[in-house]
N, C-alpha and C positions, 0 to 999 in steps of 0.2 A: 629421752628423745634421742640423745646421742647414741645410746646402746641400740635402739631400734634402727637407726640409720646404718650403724656398723653391720648389724645382722642383715639388713636389706642389701647392702653392698656385697656382703659375702655370698648371699643367695644368688645375686645377679652374676657375680664372678664365676661361681660354680656352674650356673646354667650356661654361661658363655663357653667355658672349658668343655662341657659335655657336648654342646652344639658343634664345636670345632672338631672334636673327636669323631663325631658321627659323619662329618663331611669327608668323602673319599679324597685321598691325596691326589692332586692333579697328576695325570699320566700314569695312574695306577688303577687296577681293578680292586674289588673288595678283597680279593685273595692276597693283596699286598705285592703282587708281581707286576712288573711293567706291562703296559698294554701295547700289544702289537696288532695292528689291524691290516688286513689285506683286502684288495678289491675283487679277487676271484679265488676260486677253489684251489687251483693248482698252486698258487703262491701260499695260500693258507696251509695246504698239506705239507709244504716244505718247512714252514715255520713251526708247525705243531710237532713235526717229527724230530727236527734237529734241536729244538729248544723248549720243549714242553715243560721241563722242570724249572726253567729260568724265567719264562715269560707267560703272560696270559694271551694266547693267540685267539683271534676271532676274525670272522669274515664280514665285510661290510654288507654284501648281498644277503638278503634273506634266502634261505633254501627255496629252491624252485623258481626264483626270480631270474628272468632272462637278462644277461649282462648288457645287451644292446639297448634295452628299453628302460633300464634302471635309472632313476634320478634320486639323489639323496634328499632326505627330509631334513628340516632344521635339527632334529634330534640326532640324525646321522652325522651331520656336520659338526655338531658339538662333540660327538664321540671321537671324530677324527682329530679335532683340535686338542682334545684331552689325551690323545694317545702319545706314547713316546715315539713310535715309528708308524708311518702309514706307507705300506708298499702298494703301489697301484700299477696296473698293467701298462699304461702308456700306449704308444703306437696308435694313437687316435681313438682308442676304445672308450675312454671316459672324457668326452668333451666338456663335461661339467666341471672337471678338476681345475681347468684353467681359470675359473672365476673364483676359486677359493683361496684364502690366505693360509696355505699349508707349507710355505717355503721352509720352515724350520724343522719339520718332521716328516715331510713327504718325499718319497723316492720313486721316480719314474724308472721302473725296473727293466724297461725295454731297451734302455741305452746300452749299446755294445753287443747286442744280440744279432744273430743272423736273420734279418727280416727280408721277406719277399713281397713283391708287388703283384697285385691282381687287378683285373678289370672289376670295377665295383658294380657292374650290371646296370648302370644308368647311362642314358644318352645325354650329352651336354651340347647338342646342336651340331649341325654340319656333319652329322654321321659319326662324330667322335665320341668315344667313351673315356671315362676318367680312370686312371690307374691309382689305386689306393694301397696303402700298406695293409697287408693281411695281419690283423692283430692276434691271431690264434697261435702265436709262436711257441707256446708251451707244448704243443703237440709234436714238436721236434725234440728228440731226446738230447741232442747236443745243446740246445737252448736250455733245457731243464737243468743240465749239469752246470752250465754257466750261471743260471739263476740260483742254484744252491750255493755256489761260491760267493756270489754277490750278496745274497741274504746273510750268509754267515759272517762275511766281512763287516757288514753294517751292524749286525747284532753285537759282535765282539767289540766294535768301536763305541757303540752307544749304550749298551746295557751294563750298568755298574754291577760288579760282582758275578758276572756270568762265568760259568764253568767252561773255560775255553777248551780244555782237553776233551770234555764230554761232548760239547757241541761239534768239535772237529771230528770226533769218532762217529757221531751220528750222521754227520754230513757224508763221511766216507762210505758208511753203510748205505745211505740213500742213493748215492751215485753208483755204487756197485749194483744195486737192485735195478736202477735205470739201464745200466749197460747190459745186464742179463736179459731184460725185456727187449731191448733194442736188438740184441743178437737173435732173439726168438722171432721178432718181426722179419728180419732179413732172411732167416732160414725158411720160414713158413710162407712168405710172400714171394719167394724166389721163382717158383715155377707155377704160373697161373694161366688158365685158358683165356681169360678176359683181362684186358689192360685198362679198363675204365670203370669208375663207380659213378653213379648218378646220385645227386643230393638236392635237397630243397634249397639250401643256400650254401655258398662256397666257403665253408669253415675248415676244410680239410686239405688245403693246399700243402701244408707242411708235411703231413703224412705222405701225400702223393709224391712230393719232391724227394723225400728221403728214401722211400721204398719202391720207387720206380713204376708207379701207375699214374693214371690221369683222373681228373675230376671234371665232370660236367654238371652244372647246376642250372636250376630254373630261375634263380635270382642271384643277387650280389652276395657280398661277404657278410651282410647283416641279416639277421632273421626277420627284420622289419621290412626288408625289400620286397616289393611286389613283382611276381613274375610276369613277363610279357607273353602274349600269344605266340610270338615268334620263338621265344626261348623254349616254351612248352613243346611246340612242334618239332624243334630241333632235337630235344631230348627224346621224344617218341621215335623219331627217325633213327637216331643213334642206337637206341635200345633194340630196335628191330634189326638193324644192320649187324650189330655185334652180338646179338643173342643175350643181352643183359636182362636179368629177371628181377633185380632188386633195385629199389630207389630208397635212399636213406633220408631221414628227417631228424632234426635236432631232438635228442632224448628229453630235453626240457619242455618241448612243445607237444603239438599233436600233428597228425598227418592230414589235417584239413586242407592245407595248401596243395597237397598232391593227391587228394582223394579222386579228383577228376581223372588224373593220369592213370591211376590204378583201375578205375572203372572202364576206361576205354582202351586198355592194353593188358598185356600179360604180366605187368609189373606188380610186385608185392612190396609194400612199404615196411621198412625196418628202422628201429631207432639206432642212432650212432651218437656217441658221447663227445661233445666238444671239450668237456672237463673245465669249462669256465665256471660252471656251477652245477649243482646236482639237486635232485629232489630230496625231501626230508627223509625218505625211506633209506637213502644211501648215505646219510651223513656220517656214519661210522666207517665207511669204506675209504680207501685212499686212492691216490692218483694211479698207482699201478694196477689196481683192481679194474679201473675203467679202461686203462690201456690194454689190458688183457681181454676185456670184453670186446673192445673195438677190433682187436686182432682176430678173434673168432668170427665176428660178423664180416670182416673184410675177406677172410679166407673163403667163406661161403659165397659171397657176392662175386668175387673174382675167380671162383672155381679153381682154387689152388690145390696142388697135390700135396 
């Protein structure tokens, strides 16, 4: 009887050890690398470029999901809590983040950036509109360079055993690539016949501010904003006055919101990338691919030489 008890205890102990081995270590992926989660594609692209050999980088947003309408599931929240670091956009882009207990591993990456205010496209009584922070700050190359440095500093501080020299080298490469594309934007948008782009929602203020053109939108900074009849009429009048032929819509969505505009005018709809997220077909592309795509589209719309 005693021998049977010893054997049973041994079996139970072995089963317990095997069970513990099968449970992933907290804050690690199955790869054994620390889990770093980001809330948008631009941040994800930085992490995977500078530290892909040292961490398991992933994006909270499913591909093709609009960042403005995203709400995390319980599974998403558990994933964030188990991550070593969660970089999120901030600048009021993820209102759901304030209700989560992520203080130990969450970083609002917008702090210290050059942020701009815009009219959110909504009336709040007495004819006054409300100014909001434009959360699409990663479209400004200067902000992207700051983001690289902030992310690298956090990774070096938090990730045990990280190859600091390699991460620093990759960060330098990434920033040099950003500077080259920035110079290309300045050169190719320097001399244009048109000074304004039309968009479905105002997500491109940082591009306009940096490269010297204007943005007119039929709704606010969120893709969920609904255009008013007045804003639609204003856009049509402006298009006629300035000879504008293109109206842009978010590449993640569709042109349903501006279909009526294109039907009753000479305007043609084209996609423009906010780079907050991308569709699954582009998941292998990087931030600079989309920046270059936007540049080509802007040159055509602004009729640049």
